C-alpha positions, 0 to 999 in steps of 0.5 A: 932175894937171889932165890926169887931172881932165879925162880923168876928167870926159870919162869921166863925161860919156861914161858919162852920154851912153851911159846917157841914151838907155836911161834915157830909153826906160825912163822912157817904157816904165815909163809905158806899163806903168803905163798898162796897169794903168788899162784906159785903151786910149786912153791906152795907144795914145798910147805907140805910133808910128803905124806900130808893129809889134805882137804882143799876147799874143793877136794872131794876126797882126802889127798895123801901125797905132795903130787896130789896137793900139787895137782890140786893147786895147779887146778885151783890156781889155773887161769888169771886170778888177778891180784890176790890178797888173803887175810887171816883172822880168828886164829888160835894156836895150840902147841901139842908138843915141841914138834906138833902144833895145830892152828885153827882159824878163818880167812878170806881172799880179795881178788882184783881183776880188771878193776873189779874186786871180789871177796871170797870167804870167809873160809875156815881152816885147820892145819897141823904142822910138824917139825921134821928136821929143821923145818915146820911142814904141814902134815894135815890141812883142811879148808872149807867155807864157813857155814852161814849162822843159823837162827838160834834154836829155842831152848823149849824145842830141845826138850 
């Protein structure tokens, strides 16, 4: 009986050890996502590694430093956006190691300005976070509009 108890404890410890990186990275990503709605591009930039790869929704080229990411968010968040709410959904998490986690999912934003609400999205995003020191930082970020679903291609036309 004692062997079974020890084995059960080891299984619970292993399950927690494997879940910890994904859970910790999700907490960091959720903080970034919450900061996104504040329009505070200085704060948003701190969630990225200094050498991050970044493709924002409207980035024509990959950005590879924090200054470029900061400049992107300064342009994107310029002006009055009103009250912004961002909602994540269809999110998956993959722990690649104890220090690298990939997150893929969709999200949309709702903005209320002058009493009118507009919805943007859904967008799709892929984010890779890496633990550097005691912080999880975004090292790769890609966001783009979700393409419209196309009509199914008949199987006979694939031959």
